[in-house]
ROSE-4610 file (N, C-alpha, C; in Angstrom, 1 decimal, always signed):
// ROSE-4610
residu = [M/M/M/A/A/A/E/E/E/V/V/V/T/T/T/T/T/T/I/I/I/Q/Q/Q/L/L/L/D/D/D/K/K/K/S/S/S/I/I/I/L/L/L/E/E/E/N/N/N/L/L/L/K/K/K/K/K/K/S/S/S/K/K/K/E/E/E/Y/Y/Y/P/P/P/R/R/R/Q/Q/Q/S/S/S/Y/Y/Y/N/N/N/E/E/E/L/L/L/I/I/I/V/V/V/H/H/H/M/M/M/L/L/L/E/E/E/I/I/I/F/F/F/K/K/K/N/N/N/I/I/I/K/K/K/S/S/S/K/K/K/N/N/N/Q/Q/Q/Y/Y/Y/D/D/D/E/E/E/F/F/F/L/L/L/H/H/H/K/K/K/I/I/I/Q/Q/Q/Q/Q/Q/Q/Q/Q/K/K/K/M/M/M/R/R/R/E/E/E/L/L/L/W/W/W/D/D/D/N/N/N/E/E/E/K/K/K/D/D/D/E/E/E/V/V/V/W/W/W/N/N/N/N/N/N/V/V/V]
num = [1/1/1/2/2/2/3/3/3/4/4/4/5/5/5/6/6/6/7/7/7/8/8/8/9/9/9/10/10/10/11/11/11/12/12/12/13/13/13/14/14/14/15/15/15/16/16/16/17/17/17/18/18/18/19/19/19/20/20/20/21/21/21/22/22/22/23/23/23/24/24/24/25/25/25/26/26/26/27/27/27/28/28/28/29/29/29/30/30/30/31/31/31/32/32/32/33/33/33/34/34/34/35/35/35/36/36/36/37/37/37/38/38/38/39/39/39/40/40/40/41/41/41/42/42/42/43/43/43/44/44/44/45/45/45/46/46/46/47/47/47/48/48/48/49/49/49/50/50/50/51/51/51/52/52/52/53/53/53/54/54/54/55/55/55/56/56/56/57/57/57/58/58/58/59/59/59/60/60/60/61/61/61/62/62/62/63/63/63/64/64/64/65/65/65/66/66/66/67/67/67/68/68/68/69/69/69/70/70/70/71/71/71/72/72/72/73/73/73/74/74/74/75/75/75]
x = [+3.6/+2.9/+2.8/+2.8/+2.7/+1.5/+1.5/+0.4/-0.4/-1.8/-2.4/-3.5/-4.0/-5.0/-5.9/-7.1/-8.1/-8.2/-8.2/-8.3/-9.5/-10.1/-11.3/-10.9/-11.6/-11.1/-12.5/-12.5/-13.7/-13.8/-15.1/-15.4/-14.8/-14.5/-13.8/-12.5/-11.7/-10.3/-10.3/-11.1/-11.2/-11.5/-12.4/-12.5/-11.3/-10.5/-9.2/-8.1/-8.0/-7.2/-7.4/-8.8/-9.1/-8.6/-8.8/-8.3/-6.8/-6.0/-4.7/-3.8/-4.7/-3.9/-3.1/-2.1/-1.3/-1.8/-2.2/-3.1/-4.1/-5.2/-6.5/-6.4/-5.5/-5.4/-4.3/-3.8/-3.0/-3.7/-3.2/-3.8/-3.4/-4.4/-4.2/-3.0/-2.6/-1.3/-0.2/-0.1/+0.9/+1.0/-0.2/-0.4/+0.2/-0.3/+0.0/+1.7/+2.1/+3.6/+4.5/+3.9/+4.4/+4.2/+3.1/+3.0/+3.9/+4.1/+5.0/+6.4/+6.9/+8.1/+8.2/+7.3/+7.3/+7.3/+6.5/+6.4/+7.9/+8.4/+9.7/+10.8/+10.8/+11.6/+11.4/+10.2/+10.0/+10.4/+10.0/+10.5/+12.0/+12.7/+14.2/+14.7/+14.1/+14.5/+14.2/+12.9/+12.5/+13.6/+14.0/+14.9/+16.2/+16.8/+17.9/+17.9/+16.5/+16.4/+16.3/+15.6/+15.7/+17.0/+18.0/+19.3/+20.0/+19.9/+20.6/+20.1/+18.8/+18.1/+18.8/+19.1/+19.6/+21.0/+21.9/+23.1/+23.2/+22.2/+22.3/+22.0/+21.1/+20.6/+22.0/+22.7/+23.8/+24.8/+25.0/+25.7/+25.0/+23.8/+23.1/+23.1/+23.2/+23.3/+24.6/+25.6/+26.9/+27.0/+26.3/+26.4/+25.6/+24.5/+23.5/+23.7/+24.0/+24.1/+25.4/+25.8/+27.1/+26.9/+27.9/+27.8/+27.6/+28.2/+27.9/+26.6/+26.0/+24.3/+23.6/+24.1/+23.3/+23.3/+24.5/+24.8/+23.8/+23.5/+22.4/+21.2/+20.7/+19.4/+19.2/+20.2/+20.1/+20.3/+20.4/+20.6/+19.3]
y = [-50.0/-49.6/-48.2/-47.5/-46.2/-45.7/-44.4/-43.7/-43.3/-43.4/-43.3/-42.0/-41.5/-40.4/-40.5/-40.0/-39.8/-38.5/-38.6/-37.2/-37.2/-36.0/-36.0/-35.5/-36.3/-36.1/-35.9/-35.2/-35.2/-36.4/-36.8/-38.2/-38.4/-37.3/-37.3/-37.6/-37.2/-37.6/-39.0/-39.5/-41.0/-41.7/-41.3/-42.1/-42.2/-40.9/-41.0/-41.9/-41.9/-42.8/-44.1/-44.5/-45.9/-46.2/-45.4/-45.7/-45.8/-45.0/-44.9/-46.1/-47.0/-48.2/-49.0/-49.5/-50.5/-51.7/-52.1/-53.5/-53.3/-54.3/-54.0/-53.8/-54.6/-54.6/-53.7/-52.7/-51.7/-50.8/-50.6/-49.6/-48.2/-47.3/-45.9/-45.3/-45.7/-45.4/-45.7/-46.9/-47.3/-46.4/-46.2/-45.4/-44.0/-43.5/-42.0/-42.0/-42.9/-42.9/-43.0/-43.8/-44.0/-42.6/-41.9/-40.8/-39.8/-39.7/-38.7/-38.8/-40.1/-40.4/-39.7/-40.1/-39.6/-38.1/-37.4/-35.9/-35.5/-36.0/-35.5/-35.7/-36.8/-36.9/-36.0/-35.7/-34.7/-33.3/-32.9/-31.7/-31.5/-32.4/-32.2/-32.2/-32.9/-32.7/-31.5/-30.9/-29.6/-28.5/-28.6/-27.6/-27.7/-28.9/-29.2/-28.3/-28.6/-28.0/-26.4/-25.9/-24.4/-23.8/-24.7/-24.3/-24.4/-25.3/-25.3/-24.2/-23.8/-22.9/-21.5/-21.2/-19.9/-19.8/-21.0/-21.0/-20.7/-21.3/-21.2/-19.6/-19.0/-17.8/-16.8/-16.8/-16.1/-16.1/-17.4/-17.9/-17.3/-17.4/-17.0/-15.6/-14.8/-13.3/-13.0/-13.8/-13.4/-13.7/-14.7/-15.2/-14.1/-13.8/-13.0/-11.4/-11.2/-9.6/-9.1/-9.0/-8.5/-7.5/-6.7/-5.8/-6.3/-7.5/-8.1/-8.5/-8.8/-9.1/-7.9/-6.9/-5.5/-5.0/-5.3/-4.7/-5.5/-6.7/-7.5/-6.9/-6.6/-6.0/-4.7/-4.0/-2.8/-2.8/-3.9/-4.2/-4.1]
z = [+11.1/+9.9/+9.9/+8.6/+8.3/+8.7/+9.1/+9.4/+8.0/+8.1/+6.8/+7.2/+6.2/+6.3/+5.1/+5.3/+4.3/+3.6/+2.4/+1.5/+0.6/+0.5/-0.3/-1.8/-2.6/-4.1/-4.8/-5.9/-6.7/-7.3/-7.7/-8.4/-9.7/-10.4/-11.7/-11.5/-10.5/-10.3/-9.9/-9.1/-8.7/-9.9/-10.9/-12.0/-12.9/-13.0/-13.5/-13.2/-11.7/-11.0/-11.4/-11.4/-11.7/-13.0/-14.0/-15.4/-15.4/-14.6/-14.6/-14.1/-13.3/-12.7/-13.7/-13.3/-14.2/-14.2/-13.1/-12.9/-12.0/-12.1/-11.5/-9.8/-9.3/-7.8/-7.3/-8.2/-7.7/-6.8/-5.5/-4.7/-5.1/-4.7/-5.0/-4.4/-3.3/-2.8/-3.6/-4.1/-5.0/-6.2/-6.8/-8.1/-7.8/-6.8/-6.5/-6.4/-5.5/-5.3/-6.8/-7.6/-9.0/-9.8/-9.8/-10.4/-10.0/-8.7/-8.0/-8.4/-8.7/-9.1/-10.6/-11.3/-12.7/-12.8/-11.9/-11.9/-11.5/-10.5/-10.1/-11.1/-12.0/-13.0/-14.2/-14.4/-15.5/-15.1/-13.7/-13.4/-13.2/-12.9/-12.9/-14.3/-15.2/-16.6/-17.3/-16.9/-17.2/-16.8/-15.5/-15.0/-15.8/-16.2/-17.0/-18.3/-19.0/-20.2/-20.1/-19.1/-18.9/-18.8/-18.0/-17.7/-19.1/-19.9/-21.3/-22.1/-22.1/-22.9/-22.4/-21.2/-20.8/-21.2/-21.3/-21.6/-23.3/-24.0/-25.3/-25.7/-24.9/-25.3/-25.4/-24.5/-24.4/-25.6/-26.0/-27.2/-28.5/-28.6/-29.7/-30.0/-28.7/-28.9/-29.5/-29.1/-29.6/-30.9/-31.5/-32.8/-33.8/-33.2/-34.2/-34.0/-32.8/-32.6/-32.9/-34.2/-34.6/-35.7/-36.2/-37.2/-38.4/-38.7/-40.0/-40.4/-39.3/-39.5/-39.6/-39.1/-39.2/-40.5/-41.2/-42.4/-43.5/-43.2/-44.1/-43.9/-42.7/-42.4/-43.2/-43.7/-44.4/-45.9/-46.4/-47.7/-48.5]
């Protein structure tokens, strides 16, 4: 059997956990494990989005920062 521990939570967090259960008999342990999986997936997607954004920034500078565009700013 896995080791277990006791943690202290605000009552408002406990109420939110109760409301977040997928089914009435779901344990808080199962719920938290599920929430952590979702969090990890979102975090990894966010890192991918940030990576794409950095790549796009360089290309956009190439497209926008040129002499032809500067001429239009002075018209």
